[in-house]
C-alpha positions as a Python dict, from the first residue, in 0.01 Angstrom:
ca = {
    (1, 'X'): (0, 0, 0),
    (2, 'X'): (127, 359, -93),
    (3, 'X'): (243, 538, 216),
    (4, 'X'): (257, 920, 253),
    (5, 'X'): (457, 1148, 482),
    (6, 'X'): (255, 1222, 789),
    (7, 'X'): (112, 1589, 848),
    (8, 'X'): (16, 1823, 908),
    (9, 'X'): (208, 1988, 602),
    (10, 'X'): (263, 2355, 523),
    (11, 'X'): (385, 2498, 199),
    (12, 'X'): (642, 2798, 270),
    (13, 'X'): (603, 3085, 30),
    (14, 'X'): (937, 2976, -170),
    (15, 'X'): (768, 2651, -291),
    (16, 'X'): (924, 2447, 0),
    (17, 'X'): (657, 2157, 150),
    (18, 'X'): (745, 2086, 527),
    (19, 'X'): (592, 1760, 736),
    (20, 'X'): (484, 1925, 1099),
    (21, 'X'): (446, 1544, 1200),
    (22, 'X'): (292, 1564, 1583),
    (23, 'X'): (592, 1523, 1831),
    (24, 'X'): (872, 1534, 1583),
    (25, 'X'): (1076, 1804, 1419),
    (26, 'X'): (952, 1970, 1136),
    (27, 'X'): (1125, 1833, 811),
    (28, 'X'): (1124, 1949, 444),
    (29, 'X'): (977, 1664, 224),
    (30, 'X'): (967, 1852, -132),
    (31, 'X'): (983, 2155, -315),
    (32, 'X'): (738, 2256, -580),
    (33, 'X'): (791, 2539, -869),
    (34, 'X'): (496, 2637, -1088),
    (35, 'X'): (362, 2938, -1253),
    (36, 'X'): (35, 3146, -1244),
    (37, 'X'): (-79, 3420, -1043),
    (38, 'X'): (43, 3428, -652),
    (39, 'X'): (-324, 3392, -567),
    (40, 'X'): (-332, 3091, -770),
    (41, 'X'): (-7, 2952, -640),
    (42, 'X'): (-112, 3015, -258),
    (43, 'X'): (-454, 2843, -331),
    (44, 'X'): (-262, 2547, -490),
    (45, 'X'): (-25, 2524, -196),
    (46, 'X'): (-308, 2514, 45),
    (47, 'X'): (-493, 2226, -117),
    (48, 'X'): (-179, 2050, -139),
    (49, 'X'): (-59, 2103, 240),
    (50, 'X'): (-454, 2026, 350),
    (51, 'X'): (-457, 1702, 167),
    (52, 'X'): (-318, 1497, 435),
    (53, 'X'): (-570, 1626, 693),
    (54, 'X'): (-834, 1597, 478),
    (55, 'X'): (-768, 1264, 380),
    (56, 'X'): (-745, 1130, 749),
    (57, 'X'): (-1055, 1306, 811),
    (58, 'X'): (-1226, 1131, 566),
    (59, 'X'): (-1102, 782, 669),
    (60, 'X'): (-1261, 865, 1003),
    (61, 'X'): (-1571, 984, 861),
    (62, 'X'): (-1611, 672, 685),
    (63, 'X'): (-1528, 465, 977),
    (64, 'X'): (-1792, 642, 1164),
    (65, 'X'): (-2080, 621, 902),
    (66, 'X'): (-2052, 260, 844),
    (67, 'X'): (-2097, 169, 1241),
    (68, 'X'): (-2456, -20, 1267),
    (69, 'X'): (-2639, 273, 1436),
    (70, 'X'): (-2523, 533, 1204),
    (71, 'X'): (-2628, 314, 904),
    (72, 'X'): (-2964, 258, 1059),
    (73, 'X'): (-3010, 640, 1107),
    (74, 'X'): (-2925, 737, 768),
    (75, 'X'): (-3124, 433, 611),
    (76, 'X'): (-3426, 536, 819),
    (77, 'X'): (-3455, 924, 721),
    (78, 'X'): (-3595, 953, 351),
    (79, 'X'): (-3497, 1322, 377),
    (80, 'X'): (-3131, 1256, 425),
    (81, 'X'): (-3058, 916, 296),
    (82, 'X'): (-3019, 965, -100),
    (83, 'X'): (-2795, 1282, -59),
    (84, 'X'): (-2604, 1073, 219),
    (85, 'X'): (-2559, 786, 8),
    (86, 'X'): (-2408, 994, -252),
    (87, 'X'): (-2195, 1210, -26),
    (88, 'X'): (-2081, 868, 126),
    (89, 'X'): (-2008, 721, -209),
    (90, 'X'): (-1810, 1005, -323),
    (91, 'X'): (-1609, 989, -11),
    (92, 'X'): (-1542, 642, -69),
    (93, 'X'): (-1422, 670, -428),
    (94, 'X'): (-1194, 941, -325),
    (95, 'X'): (-1065, 771, -90),
    (96, 'X'): (-979, 460, -289),
    (97, 'X'): (-805, 700, -538),
    (98, 'X'): (-601, 868, -260),
    (99, 'X'): (-505, 549, -63),
    (100, 'X'): (-476, 291, -365),
    (101, 'X'): (-666, 34, -172),
    (102, 'X'): (-1021, -79, -222),
    (103, 'X'): (-1309, -6, 7),
    (104, 'X'): (-1629, -185, 70),
    (105, 'X'): (-1935, -18, -67),
    (106, 'X'): (-2123, 136, 192),
    (107, 'X'): (-2281, 32, 440),
    (108, 'X'): (-2039, -249, 475),
    (109, 'X'): (-1699, -163, 623),
    (110, 'X'): (-1369, -270, 625),
    (111, 'X'): (-1367, -579, 823),
    (112, 'X'): (-972, -533, 915),
    (113, 'X'): (-1058, -194, 1081),
    (114, 'X'): (-1105, -267, 1444),
    (115, 'X'): (-1071, 134, 1572),
    (116, 'X'): (-1433, 133, 1695),
    (117, 'X'): (-1472, -205, 1836),
    (118, 'X'): (-1540, -254, 2175),
    (119, 'X'): (-1325, -412, 2428),
}
């Protein structure tokens, strides 16, 4: 499975990309050089820097929405069911693309993910 440098990431104005891994010293993980307006470069840098936190948040969200009680609540409410399914499917597809691993279709969950299992 592909790995990435832990976040959070920050992009410096000179194009250097740094990892500020929790509990560790900052380390440079790359540099990017691109053209375009300063506004576009700043926007692109923010997207790249935020991608790690966004991916981790989406993984946590998928873990929560696959819990039986959340599945039942979503499926039991006609008002939110269709839109929720669309959002969850988009998140699942994006995570598959980002992580390179196949994820089960909702409402199934990854049987190897035991982070919310009771002990």
